C-alpha positions as CSV (number, residue, x, y, z in Angstrom):
1,M,4.2,8.2,24.6
2,P,1.9,6.8,22.0
3,N,2.7,7.3,18.3
4,N,0.2,9.9,17.2
5,E,2.0,11.0,14.0
6,N,-0.7,9.7,11.7
7,N,-3.6,11.6,13.2
8,S,-2.1,14.7,14.8
9,D,-3.5,17.1,12.3
10,Q,-6.9,15.3,12.3
11,T,-7.6,15.5,16.0
12,L,-9.2,18.6,17.6
13,V,-8.9,19.0,21.3
14,M,-11.5,21.1,23.1
15,Q,-11.2,22.4,26.7
16,F,-14.5,23.0,28.4
17,A,-14.6,25.7,31.1
18,K,-17.1,27.4,33.3
19,W,-17.0,31.2,33.2
20,P,-14.9,32.4,36.1
21,E,-17.3,34.1,38.5
22,A,-17.1,34.1,42.3
23,G,-19.7,32.0,43.9
24,K,-20.5,30.1,40.6
25,V,-17.3,28.0,40.2
26,K,-15.8,25.2,42.3
27,T,-18.7,25.6,44.8
28,R,-17.7,22.6,46.8
29,L,-14.4,24.3,47.6
30,I,-16.1,27.4,49.0
31,P,-16.4,26.1,52.6
32,A,-12.6,25.6,52.7
33,L,-11.4,28.4,50.5
34,G,-14.2,31.0,50.4
35,E,-15.8,32.3,47.2
36,Q,-12.7,34.3,46.0
37,G,-10.4,31.4,46.9
38,A,-12.6,28.9,45.0
39,L,-12.5,31.3,42.0
40,A,-8.7,31.5,42.2
41,A,-8.6,27.7,42.4
42,H,-10.8,27.4,39.3
43,C,-8.5,29.8,37.4
44,E,-5.4,27.9,38.5
45,L,-6.9,24.5,37.5
46,T,-8.1,26.0,34.1
47,Q,-4.6,27.1,33.4
48,A,-3.0,23.8,34.5
49,V,-5.3,21.9,32.1
50,L,-4.6,24.4,29.3
51,D,-0.9,23.9,29.7
52,N,-1.3,20.1,29.5
53,L,-3.4,20.4,26.4
54,L,-1.0,22.8,24.7
55,A,1.8,20.3,25.4
56,T,0.0,17.8,23.0
57,A,0.7,20.1,20.0
58,L,-2.7,19.1,18.7
59,P,-5.2,21.7,17.4
60,L,-6.9,23.2,20.4
61,Q,-10.0,25.2,21.1
62,F,-11.2,26.7,24.4
63,W,-14.9,26.5,25.1
64,W,-16.5,28.8,27.7
65,D,-20.0,28.0,29.0
66,C,-21.1,31.6,28.6
67,H,-19.9,34.9,27.2
68,R,-19.3,37.8,29.6
69,T,-16.6,40.3,30.4
70,P,-13.6,38.4,32.0
71,P,-13.0,39.3,35.7
72,A,-9.6,40.4,36.8
73,E,-8.9,37.0,38.4
74,A,-9.0,35.4,34.9
75,A,-6.3,37.7,33.5
76,D,-3.6,35.0,33.4
77,V,-5.9,32.5,31.6
78,M,-7.0,35.1,29.1
79,K,-3.3,36.1,28.5
80,K,-2.3,32.5,27.9
81,L,-5.2,31.9,25.5
82,Q,-4.3,35.0,23.5
83,G,-0.6,34.5,23.6
84,Q,-0.9,30.9,22.3
85,R,-3.6,32.0,19.8
86,V,-6.1,29.5,21.1
87,Q,-9.5,30.0,19.5
88,Q,-12.2,30.7,22.1
89,R,-15.7,29.3,21.5
90,Y,-18.9,29.2,23.5
91,Q,-20.8,26.1,24.4
92,S,-24.4,25.6,23.3
93,D,-27.5,25.6,25.5
94,G,-28.6,22.6,27.4
95,N,-27.1,20.2,29.9
96,L,-23.6,19.0,29.9
97,G,-24.5,16.1,27.6
98,D,-26.2,18.4,25.1
99,R,-23.2,20.7,25.1
100,M,-20.6,18.0,24.7
101,A,-22.5,16.3,21.9
102,A,-23.0,19.5,20.0
103,A,-19.3,20.4,20.3
104,L,-18.2,16.9,19.2
105,C,-20.6,17.0,16.3
106,G,-19.4,20.4,15.1
107,A,-15.7,19.4,15.5
108,L,-16.2,16.3,13.4
109,R,-17.3,18.4,10.5
110,S,-13.7,19.6,10.1
111,H,-11.6,16.9,11.9
112,K,-11.6,13.1,11.9
113,Y,-11.4,12.9,15.7
114,A,-12.5,15.2,18.5
115,I,-11.7,15.2,22.2
116,I,-13.1,17.2,25.2
117,V,-11.4,17.7,28.5
118,G,-12.8,19.5,31.5
119,S,-11.0,22.3,33.2
120,D,-11.1,20.6,36.6
121,C,-9.0,17.6,35.4
122,P,-5.3,18.5,35.9
123,S,-4.4,14.7,36.0
124,V,-5.1,14.6,32.3
125,D,-1.6,15.2,31.0
126,A,-0.5,15.4,27.4
127,A,0.3,11.6,27.1
128,H,-3.2,10.8,28.3
129,V,-4.7,12.9,25.5
130,L,-2.5,11.5,22.9
131,L,-3.4,8.0,24.0
132,A,-7.1,8.9,23.6
133,A,-6.3,10.1,20.1
134,E,-4.5,6.9,19.3
135,K,-7.5,4.8,20.6
136,L,-9.9,6.7,18.4
137,I,-8.3,5.1,15.4
138,H,-9.9,1.8,16.6
139,V,-13.1,2.8,18.4
140,D,-16.0,5.3,17.9
141,V,-15.8,6.8,21.4
142,V,-13.1,6.9,24.1
143,L,-13.8,7.7,27.7
144,G,-11.3,8.6,30.4
145,P,-12.7,7.3,33.7
146,S,-12.3,9.3,36.9
147,E,-12.1,8.0,40.4
148,D,-15.5,9.5,41.3
149,G,-17.5,7.4,38.8
150,G,-17.5,10.0,36.0
151,Y,-15.0,10.7,33.3
152,V,-12.3,13.4,32.7
153,L,-12.2,13.0,28.9
154,I,-14.5,12.1,26.1
155,G,-13.4,11.7,22.5
156,A,-15.3,10.6,19.4
157,R,-14.9,9.8,15.7
158,K,-18.6,9.3,15.3
159,V,-21.6,11.0,16.9
160,V,-25.2,9.8,16.9
161,S,-28.3,11.7,18.0
162,G,-29.2,11.3,21.7
163,M,-26.0,9.4,22.6
164,L,-25.5,11.5,25.7
165,D,-29.1,11.9,26.7
166,G,-30.5,10.7,30.0
167,I,-27.2,10.8,32.0
168,H,-27.4,11.8,35.7
169,W,-24.6,14.3,35.5
170,G,-22.7,14.8,38.7
171,S,-23.6,11.3,40.1
172,E,-21.3,8.4,40.6
173,H,-23.1,6.6,37.8
174,V,-22.0,8.9,34.9
175,L,-19.4,6.6,33.4
176,R,-21.6,3.5,33.6
177,Q,-24.6,5.2,32.2
178,T,-22.7,6.9,29.4
179,R,-21.0,3.6,28.4
180,E,-24.4,1.8,28.3
181,K,-26.0,4.6,26.3
182,L,-23.2,4.6,23.7
183,E,-23.1,0.9,23.3
184,N,-26.9,0.8,23.0
185,A,-26.6,3.3,20.2
186,G,-24.3,0.9,18.4
187,L,-21.0,2.7,19.1
188,S,-17.8,1.0,20.1
189,V,-16.3,2.3,23.3
190,G,-12.7,2.3,24.6
191,L,-11.6,3.2,28.1
192,L,-8.4,5.0,29.2
193,P,-6.5,4.4,32.5
194,M,-8.2,5.9,35.6
195,R,-7.6,9.6,36.4
196,W,-9.0,12.1,39.0
197,D,-10.5,15.6,38.9
198,V,-10.9,18.3,41.5
199,D,-14.3,18.7,43.2
200,E,-13.7,18.5,47.0
201,A,-11.2,20.1,49.3
202,E,-9.1,16.9,49.5
203,D,-8.9,16.9,45.7
204,W,-7.6,20.5,45.8
205,Q,-5.0,19.5,48.4
206,R,-4.0,16.6,46.1
207,F,-3.6,19.0,43.2
208,Q,-1.5,21.3,45.3
209,R,0.7,18.5,46.6
210,D,1.1,16.4,43.4
211,V,0.6,18.6,40.4
212,A,0.8,22.3,41.0
213,R,4.3,23.9,40.3
């Protein structure tokens, strides 16, 4: 595991999550699992990622994409957040790039480094996050590539206006476009080893087989 002693208190980790609502989350799992099954999968993935991030022992915030009354299916997630005293925040308006840039910018007002991980990325274990924090000592932005052409993690020590604008979110070009955008903005970029996220039914099966306990 990387030596993160020097920046452990200076690195804020943020978990991004969609609000748990049947029919609105993990929609590509609905044909295999149904709406309620996809919602349950979303909650299970969210908690798996939360457990991984808590294991880093870094300062942690949990960022919902909206603010509503939690459904019964989210009870275990809410209980874990409250039990671990994880601060809950709400993402800004705009597309994913707008929301991530705003969160990173805000975090860097109080911390030297900031990292965002999505709630459908259970392959991002504590060691992966700590490696990202270590890399941020040397580069402006770190990206954790995913097998589908996107990324499971973004971390920054510097944010510039528009650095995540014009990305075709959800496409297989996300990582390439983001890297080009960042480098064109004059930011140095580091890459982590490849990981995977859960979008399709086969990804869910992989999670159940390899990760879920």
